[in-house]
C-alpha positions in Angstrom: -22.2 -24.7 1.8 -19.8 -22.2 3.6 -21.9 -19.3 2.4 -25.1 -20.9 3.7 -23.4 -21.5 7.1 -22.4 -17.9 7.4 -25.9 -16.8 6.3 -27.4 -19.0 9.1 -24.9 -17.8 11.6 -25.6 -14.1 11.1 -29.3 -14.3 10.2 -30.3 -12.8 13.6 -28.8 -9.8 15.2 -30.7 -9.7 18.6 -32.1 -12.2 21.0 -33.9 -10.9 24.1 -33.8 -12.6 27.5 -31.9 -15.7 26.2 -32.5 -17.7 29.4 -36.1 -16.5 29.8 -35.3 -15.3 33.3 -37.2 -13.1 35.7 -34.4 -11.2 37.4 -34.6 -7.5 38.5 -31.5 -6.4 36.6 -30.7 -6.4 32.9 -27.5 -6.7 30.8 -26.9 -6.2 27.1 -24.2 -8.4 25.7 -22.8 -7.0 22.4 -20.7 -9.8 21.1 -21.4 -12.9 19.0 -24.9 -14.4 18.7 -24.4 -17.8 17.1 -24.0 -19.7 20.4 -27.6 -18.7 21.3 -29.1 -19.7 18.0 -30.1 -23.3 17.2 -27.7 -24.8 14.7 -28.5 -27.9 12.6 -26.1 -30.8 13.0 -24.7 -30.4 9.5 -23.1 -27.1 10.3 -22.1 -27.5 14.0 -18.5 -26.7 13.0 -19.5 -23.0 13.3 -19.5 -23.6 17.0 -16.0 -25.1 17.0 -14.3 -21.9 17.9 -13.4 -21.1 21.5 -15.3 -17.8 21.4 -18.6 -19.7 21.0 -18.4 -21.5 24.3 -16.7 -18.5 26.0 -19.7 -16.3 25.0 -22.1 -18.9 26.5 -20.0 -19.0 29.7 -20.1 -15.2 30.0 -23.9 -15.2 29.7 -24.2 -18.0 32.3 -22.2 -16.0 34.7 -24.4 -12.9 34.3 -27.5 -15.1 34.7 -26.0 -16.6 38.0 -25.4 -13.0 39.2 -29.1 -12.1 38.7 -29.3 -10.5 35.3 -31.7 -10.9 32.5 -29.6 -11.2 29.3 -30.2 -9.6 26.0 -27.7 -10.6 23.3 -26.9 -8.6 20.3 -24.6 -9.2 17.3 -21.7 -6.8 17.7 -22.4 -5.4 14.1 -26.1 -4.8 14.8 -27.3 -1.4 13.8 -30.7 -1.6 15.4 -31.8 0.9 18.0 -31.7 -0.3 21.5 -33.5 1.0 24.6 -30.3 1.4 26.6 -32.1 3.0 29.5 -33.3 -0.5 30.6 -29.8 -1.9 31.2 -27.8 -2.0 34.4 -24.7 -3.3 32.5 -23.6 -3.0 28.9 -21.0 -5.6 28.1 -18.9 -6.4 25.0 -17.8 -4.4 22.0 -19.0 -3.3 18.6 -21.6 -1.0 17.2 -24.3 -1.5 20.0 -21.7 -0.9 22.7 -20.3 2.2 20.9 -23.8 3.6 20.2 -24.7 3.3 23.9 -22.6 6.4 24.6 -24.9 8.4 22.4 -28.2 7.6 24.2 -29.5 7.9 27.8 -28.7 5.1 30.2 -29.4 4.4 33.8 -27.2 6.7 36.0 -25.6 3.6 37.6 -25.2 1.7 34.3 -21.7 0.2 33.9 -20.1 -0.4 30.6 -17.5 -3.2 30.5 -15.5 -3.4 27.3 -14.5 -7.0 26.3 -11.3 -6.8 24.3 -10.8 -10.0 22.3 -7.7 -8.7 20.5 -5.0 -6.1 21.0 -6.0 -2.5 20.7 -7.2 -1.7 17.2 -4.5 0.9 16.6 -1.8 -1.5 17.6 -3.3 -4.3 15.5 -3.8 -2.2 12.4 -0.3 -0.8 12.5 1.2 -4.3 13.1 -0.5 -5.7 10.0 0.4 -2.8 7.8 4.0 -3.2 8.8 4.0 -6.9 8.0 2.4 -6.2 4.5 5.0 -3.5 3.9 7.8 -6.0 4.8 6.5 -8.4 2.2 6.3 -5.7 -0.4 9.9 -4.7 0.2 11.1 -8.4 0.0 8.9 -9.6 -2.9 7.7 -6.5 -4.6 4.1 -7.7 -4.1 1.3 -5.8 -2.3 -0.9 -8.4 -0.6 -4.5 -7.6 0.6 -4.9 -6.9 4.3 -7.1 -9.4 6.1 -7.4 -8.2 9.6 -7.5 -4.4 9.4 -10.3 -3.2 11.7 -12.1 -0.2 10.1 -14.3 0.6 13.2 -12.2 2.2 15.9 -14.9 2.3 18.5 -12.8 4.9 20.3 -15.5 5.9 22.9 -15.8 2.2 23.9 -12.2 1.8 24.8 -11.7 5.3 26.2 -14.9 5.9 28.2 -15.9 2.5 29.4 -15.9 1.8 33.2 -13.6 -1.2 32.9 -11.9 -3.2 30.3 -11.5 -7.0 30.3 -8.7 -8.1 27.9 -8.6 -11.6 26.5 -4.9 -12.2 26.7 -1.9 -11.6 28.9 0.0 -8.6 30.2 1.5 -8.0 26.7 -2.0 -7.7 25.2 -3.2 -5.5 28.1 -0.3 -3.1 27.6 -1.7 -2.1 24.1 -4.6 -0.5 25.9 -2.4 1.6 28.3 -3.0 4.6 26.1 -6.0 5.4 28.3 -4.6 6.4 31.7 -6.7 5.5 34.6 -8.7 2.8 32.9 -8.9 -0.4 35.0 -7.7 -3.3 32.8 -8.3 -7.0 33.7 -6.4 -9.6 31.7 -8.3 -12.9 31.2 -6.9 -16.1 29.8 -8.7 -17.5 26.7 -9.6 -21.2 26.4 -8.2 -24.0 24.4 -9.8 -27.2 23.0 -8.5 -29.9 25.3 -7.9 -33.4 23.7 -10.2 -36.1 25.0 -7.2 -38.5 25.4 -3.4 -38.0 25.8 -1.2 -37.8 22.7 1.5 -40.4 22.1 4.4 -39.1 20.1 8.1 -40.0 19.8 10.3 -37.0 20.5 13.2 -38.4 18.5 11.0 -38.9 15.4 9.0 -35.7 15.6 11.6 -33.2 16.7 12.2 -31.9 13.1 8.5 -31.3 12.4 6.6 -28.1 13.1 2.9 -27.2 12.9 1.7 -23.7 11.7 -2.0 -23.5 12.8 -3.9 -20.3 12.5 -7.0 -18.5 11.3 -7.7 -15.7 8.8 -4.7 -13.5 8.0 -1.7 -15.6 6.8 0.6 -12.6 6.8 -0.8 -11.3 10.1 0.1 -14.7 11.7 3.5 -14.9 10.1 3.1 -17.8 7.7 5.3 -16.0 5.2 8.2 -15.9 7.7 7.9 -19.6 8.3 7.8 -20.4 4.5 10.8 -18.3 3.8 12.8 -20.1 6.4 11.6 -23.7 6.1 11.8 -23.6 2.3 15.5 -23.2 2.7 15.8 -26.1 5.2 14.6 -29.3 3.5 15.7 -31.4 6.5 12.8 -29.9 8.4 9.1 -30.3 7.9 6.4 -27.6 8.1 2.7 -28.7 8.4 0.2 -25.9 7.7 -3.4 -26.0 8.8 -5.4 -22.9 7.9 -7.5 -21.1 5.3 -6.3 -20.5 1.8 -5.8 -16.9 0.7 -5.4 -16.8 -3.1 -3.1 -13.7 -3.3 -0.8 -15.1 -0.6 -0.6 -18.6 -2.2 0.2 -17.0 -5.5 3.0 -14.9 -4.0 4.4 -17.9 -2.1 3.7 -20.7 -4.7 7.4 -21.6 -4.9 7.8 -22.0 -1.2 4.5 -23.9 -0.8 5.6 -26.3 -3.6 8.6 -27.6 -1.6 8.3 -31.2 -0.5 9.0 -30.5 3.1 6.1 -28.0 3.3 2.7 -29.7 3.6 -0.6 -27.8 3.3 -3.6 -29.5 4.9 -6.2 -26.8 4.4 -8.7 -25.9 7.1 -8.8 -28.8 9.6 -11.4 -29.3 12.4 -9.4 -29.3 15.7 -11.7 -32.1 17.0 -11.0 -34.4 14.1 -8.8 -37.4 13.8 -7.0 -35.6 10.9 -5.9 -32.8 13.2 -4.9 -35.3 15.8 -2.8 -37.3 13.3 -1.0 -34.1 12.1 -0.3 -32.9 15.6 1.1 -36.3 16.6 3.7 -36.1 13.8 5.1 -32.8 15.1 6.8 -31.7 18.3 6.6 -28.0 17.8 3.9 -25.5 17.0 5.1 -22.2 15.4 3.3 -18.9 15.3 5.1 -15.6 14.6 1.9 -13.5 14.8 2.1 -9.7 14.9 -1.0 -9.1 17.0 -3.5 -11.2 19.0 -5.6 -11.1 22.0 -4.5 -14.6 23.0 -3.9 -17.0 20.1 -6.3 -19.8 20.8 -4.9 -21.9 17.9 -1.6 -21.8 19.7 -3.1 -22.7 23.0 -5.0 -25.6 21.4 -1.8 -26.9 19.8 0.0 -26.7 23.1 -2.8 -28.7 24.7 -1.7 -31.6 22.5 1.8 -31.3 23.9 3.3 -29.3 21.1 6.0 -26.9 22.2 5.5 -23.3 21.1 8.0 -21.4 19.0 6.1 -18.1 19.0 6.2 -14.3 19.2 5.3 -12.4 22.4 2.5 -10.7 20.3 0.6 -14.0 20.4 -0.5 -13.0 24.0 0.8 -16.4 25.3 3.5 -16.4 27.9 6.2 -18.6 26.4 8.6 -18.5 29.4 10.3 -21.9 29.9 7.5 -23.8 28.0 8.9 -23.0 24.6 11.1 -20.7 22.4 10.5 -17.0 21.9 10.7 -15.4 18.4 12.3 -12.1 19.3 11.4 -10.1 16.2 9.2 -10.8 13.1 11.9 -11.6 10.5 12.8 -14.9 8.8 16.2 -14.7 10.5 14.7 -14.5 14.0 12.3 -17.2 13.2 15.3 -19.3 12.2 17.2 -18.5 15.4 14.2 -19.6 17.5 13.9 -22.8 15.5 17.6 -23.6 15.9 17.3 -23.1 19.7 14.5 -25.6 19.6 16.5 -28.1 17.5 19.6 -27.8 19.7 17.7 -28.6 22.9 18.3 -32.1 24.4 15.5 -34.6 24.0 14.9 -35.1 27.8 14.4 -31.3 28.1 12.0 -31.3 25.2 10.0 -34.2 26.7 9.6 -32.2 29.9 8.6 -29.0 28.0 6.0 -30.9 26.0 4.4 -32.3 29.2 4.6 -28.9 30.9 2.8 -27.3 27.9 0.0 -29.9 28.1 -0.5 -29.6 31.9 -0.3 -25.8 31.9 -3.0 -25.4 29.3 -5.3 -27.8 31.2 -4.7 -25.9 34.4 -5.2 -22.4 33.0 -7.2 -22.5 29.7 -10.0 -25.1 30.2 -13.5 -23.7 29.9 -14.3 -24.2 33.6 -11.3 -22.2 34.6 -12.3 -19.4 32.2 -15.8 -19.4 33.7 -14.4 -19.1 37.3 -11.9 -16.4 36.3 -14.5 -14.4 34.4 -17.0 -14.6 37.3 -14.4 -13.3 39.7 -13.4 -10.4 37.5 -17.0 -9.3 36.7 -18.0 -9.4 40.3 -15.1 -7.2 41.2 -16.0 -4.8 38.4 -19.7 -4.6 39.3 -18.8 -4.1 43.0 -16.5 -1.1 42.2 -13.3 -3.1 42.8 -14.5 -4.8 45.9 -14.6 -8.6 46.2 -18.0 -9.7 47.2 
């Protein structure tokens, strides 16, 4: 079934004029195409990622600003008539190829960075794989190495919108003079408040992440929690066979519970989150970790690295460096915090995510940024 879903999701690589508008200006969005393709009810879970609704919100903003919108899959290799576009937005092959063909003299290229700079990301993952090889003598496969550098896109674009915070944006400072606009990602907001007991949940942690278990630091969590049977680690994520083989001893511990890939809108995820008080993510590189944001929206307190692109501040506990020892230090700081303080932190997390990472907030912030970009830095 999963293969059929992916085949359906990527069966098209271009949709012209998605809103059938009759505006005078045109924009090419090179990003993901699935939100604009009809999806049957049995595989609607492919839309249950924040990037699907963010992509639609971006298109709606351009439509409201008077642009006809063509959408291309970011891996499309078809030839585009770039000379028709007033704006080229996004990333990927169509965006990179636009530098090789004639465009309108006034055409603006706006790069949409959904992760840290590719050079930072690749180096970070390689370092994490190397650390495991040194500790376990096993070379795991890389999962999030980006082969395409798209160097013209990040170096020659007119502006760069970074999905993340200042930490993420700093990975793009290699290009002096480039205007960078950080933009907060969205989280899935629970439909009703969570009820949890701080006293009964304070020794339970949730690791929740996508592809790249090493990249997102699950190994660091396993190495620490497997030595602390008084704590519980719940894991929600994809299975990677070589990783699971390397960490089969840790994963077999009674205090480490693997739930598989769980739908964030399901009762199962809600039940797991309600058992925990903390969400833990020692990732080595992100744009802004939406799994962490979604966990925080349930009131879970983050124990996370700065590389997640999420400002921890007084809402949680920072993992200073990506080692089992530093993961343990952050966990111990969390455990040593008084329950009234933890209750306040949990509520602060929930409220802050609602205030800054709801889809309507994303739409408002994106609209403001893109108007500034298209008006050469002036607020219209």
